C-alpha atoms as one frame of an Amber mdcrd trajectory, in Angstrom:
protein
  21.645  15.365  -6.877  23.862  13.456  -4.482  24.199   9.665  -4.519  22.079
   9.405  -1.356  19.335  11.597  -2.824  19.228   9.481  -5.982  19.099   6.298
  -3.904  16.190   7.580  -1.818  14.374   8.803  -4.937  14.732   5.401  -6.602
  13.746   3.641  -3.393  10.352   5.357  -3.579   9.811   3.659  -6.932  11.164
   0.322  -5.743   8.672   0.298  -2.862   5.925   0.216  -5.474   7.698  -2.696
  -7.186   7.794  -4.518  -3.839   4.067  -3.853  -3.337   3.241  -5.383  -6.724
   5.530  -8.332  -5.934   3.986  -8.980  -2.510   0.339  -8.674  -3.570   0.895
 -10.837  -6.658   2.547 -13.552  -4.581  -0.067 -13.436  -1.809  -2.978 -13.536
  -4.270  -1.567 -15.419  -7.237  -0.024 -18.364  -5.367  -3.243 -19.413  -3.549
  -5.414 -18.679  -6.603  -3.276 -20.989  -8.713  -4.331 -24.035  -6.681  -8.080
 -24.003  -7.495  -7.201 -23.247 -11.111  -4.938 -26.325 -11.109  -7.713 -28.495
  -9.627 -10.164 -27.185 -12.236  -7.727 -28.010 -15.041  -7.500 -31.590 -13.683
 -11.240 -31.927 -13.107 -13.065 -34.993 -14.431 -15.911 -32.667 -15.390 -14.797
 -32.037 -18.956 -16.539 -28.663 -19.617 -14.864 -27.153 -16.521 -11.546 -28.761
 -17.423 -11.510 -27.453 -21.001 -12.753 -23.967 -20.080  -9.984 -23.691 -17.482
  -7.338 -24.960 -19.886  -8.417 -22.440 -22.529  -8.366 -19.646 -19.937  -4.852
 -20.612 -18.804  -3.717 -20.880 -22.423  -4.999 -17.371 -23.204  -3.465 -15.785
 -20.100  -0.111 -17.489 -20.617  -0.129 -16.752 -24.336  -0.813 -13.000 -24.162
   2.095 -10.770 -23.056   1.733  -9.452 -19.515   2.124  -5.870 -20.764  -0.914
  -6.297 -23.001  -2.892  -7.760 -20.093  -2.068  -4.656 -18.041  -3.422  -2.495
 -20.884  -6.578  -4.635 -21.013  -7.334  -4.358 -17.292  -6.517  -0.644 -17.281
  -8.358   0.497 -20.408 -10.992  -2.172 -21.200 -13.415  -1.555 -18.275 -13.736
   2.109 -19.177 -14.091   1.392 -22.892 -16.594  -1.451 -22.489 -18.693  -0.041
 -19.630 -18.139   3.621 -20.549 -17.426   4.347 -16.881 -14.158   5.974 -15.690
 -13.445   3.113 -13.288  -9.760   3.926 -12.820 -10.551   7.556 -11.992 -13.278
   6.498  -9.540 -10.910   4.074  -7.806  -8.283   6.785  -7.617 -10.726   9.299
  -6.103 -12.001   6.748  -3.586  -8.562   5.863  -2.224  -7.362   9.459  -2.327
 -10.421  10.695  -0.435 -10.599   7.900   2.164  -6.980   6.846   2.620  -4.898
   9.628   1.074  -3.271   7.147  -1.341  -2.482   8.277  -4.883  -2.304   6.337
  -8.171  -4.571   3.490  -6.974  -6.553   3.867 -10.182  -3.447   2.597 -11.970
  -2.152   0.293  -9.243  -5.324  -1.808  -8.921  -5.482  -2.860 -12.626  -1.773
  -3.715 -12.493  -2.256  -5.838  -9.368  -5.213  -7.672 -10.924  -3.296  -8.334
 -14.150  -0.230  -9.603 -12.288  -2.229 -11.779  -9.874  -4.236 -13.501 -12.627
  -1.210 -13.916 -14.893   0.978 -15.493 -12.228  -1.892 -17.574 -10.833  -2.103
 -19.291 -14.215   1.644 -19.943 -14.297   1.589 -21.225 -10.714  -1.396 -23.455
 -11.547   0.606 -25.272 -14.197   3.446 -25.818 -11.721   0.965 -27.180  -9.165
  -0.662 -29.419 -11.768   2.679 -30.816 -12.866   3.680 -31.483  -9.254   0.421
 -33.245  -8.377   0.385 -35.353 -11.534   4.014 -36.400 -10.960   2.977 -38.459
  -7.906   2.413 -42.065  -8.907  -1.061 -43.549  -8.646   0.347 -46.343  -6.485
   0.847 -43.936  -3.590  -2.812 -42.957  -3.684  -3.856 -46.599  -3.766  -1.551
 -47.445  -0.846  -3.220 -44.718   1.190  -6.692 -46.006   0.342  -5.657 -49.539
   1.382  -4.629 -48.120   4.769  -8.150 -46.771   5.177  -7.345 -43.107   4.543
  -9.838 -40.819   2.857  -9.021 -39.035  -0.376  -8.356 -35.802   1.532  -6.129
 -37.578   4.078  -4.119 -39.195   1.305  -3.566 -35.843  -0.362  -2.734 -34.068
   2.908  -0.505 -36.704   4.534   1.110 -38.462   1.572   0.917 -36.372  -1.582
   1.159 -32.750  -0.431   4.643 -32.872   1.096   6.068 -34.541  -1.993   4.353
 -32.034  -4.264   5.756 -29.089  -2.271   9.246 -30.572  -2.504   8.969 -30.933
  -6.291   7.455 -27.545  -7.065   9.822 -25.388  -4.989  12.540 -25.079  -7.732
  10.143 -24.010 -10.537   8.215 -21.788  -8.123  11.501 -20.155  -7.122  12.200
 -19.307 -10.767   8.752 -17.753 -11.205   9.084 -15.752  -7.983  12.458 -14.352
  -9.081  11.021 -13.526 -12.510   8.094 -11.768 -10.817  10.192  -9.064  -9.149
  11.775  -8.221 -12.509   8.422  -8.210 -14.289   7.188  -5.464 -11.979   9.075
  -3.058 -14.245   6.245  -3.563 -16.776   4.040  -1.399 -14.570   5.590   1.697
 -16.146   3.751   0.902 -19.402   0.763   2.822 -17.971   3.014   5.490 -16.437
   2.996   3.965 -12.947   6.045   5.432 -11.150   7.993   2.270 -10.309  11.797
   2.340 -10.059  12.602   2.278 -13.817  10.232   5.163 -14.485  11.741   7.072
 -11.538  15.173   6.632 -13.095  13.767   7.858 -16.406  12.507  10.983 -14.658
  16.026  11.696 -13.405  17.417  11.174 -16.890  15.004  13.683 -18.445  14.887
  16.203 -15.598  18.384  16.134 -14.122  20.263  14.817 -17.185  21.504  11.874
 -15.096  21.825   8.613 -17.020  23.665   6.501 -14.444  20.567   6.013 -12.202
  19.051   3.893 -14.991  21.887   1.413 -14.556  21.888   1.847 -10.789  18.338
   0.447 -10.652  19.867  -2.943 -11.434  21.518  -2.907  -8.000  18.107  -2.798
  -6.303  16.930  -5.828  -8.272  20.194  -7.719  -7.731  20.123  -7.212  -3.967
  16.493  -8.295  -3.693  16.990 -11.297  -5.984  20.016 -12.241  -3.896  17.903
 -12.214  -0.735  15.190 -14.251  -2.458  17.780 -16.782  -3.643  19.096 -17.248
  -0.095  15.594 -17.614   1.383  14.359 -20.005  -1.309  17.583 -22.007  -1.070
  17.004 -22.505   2.643  13.424 -23.564   1.949  14.726 -26.239  -0.436  17.131
 -27.515   2.228  14.298 -27.676   4.752  12.433 -29.946   2.330  15.246 -32.481
   2.048  13.163 -35.067   3.897  12.541 -36.724   0.516  15.661 -37.974  -1.220
  15.730 -39.189  -4.770
């Protein structure tokens, strides 16, 4: 195979990695906020249940969580859920492998939502109580205080740790091959076994490096945009 053919072949796998990345970010980032509020709730049963849930999700390896979401529904309910999902998407949309993609997306979204929730919680709790009280003295409601005083400061403080998690996310997408989902690393493995080409395995790193480089530039510009608060 030529260099261009290998690149295009690997790109097919990297598109799947980008799909996992995008869906996880779009679902996990918003989901992390209600989880953070629940973990800070004054209603102790909700607070402790949420904290235990976050502890479990953060404590179990992501690869194992993928196995759980892929195999557990069929084992517990004795229904071939993954096969049914695959048949549904193949029949209605002509999309293959959705029976494997959906459990991976769910596992990634929940896992990263829990990590994001802890970043949100840390950012919110880092704002001094005096700023809330100053807002109340000015006659602002609790929501107005959070929206107009707290939120911008929280966003400024959580961007660096969020950036680290987002960069880690694109690399974690390689874990999808644990259930034989054909992402870029698995595609390179196919070339190694079928074409006896080992160098594509190392070449996959270029795809990640380029994308991480773009993310670093974008996130760096976001940080500069948030320089309205100086230490």
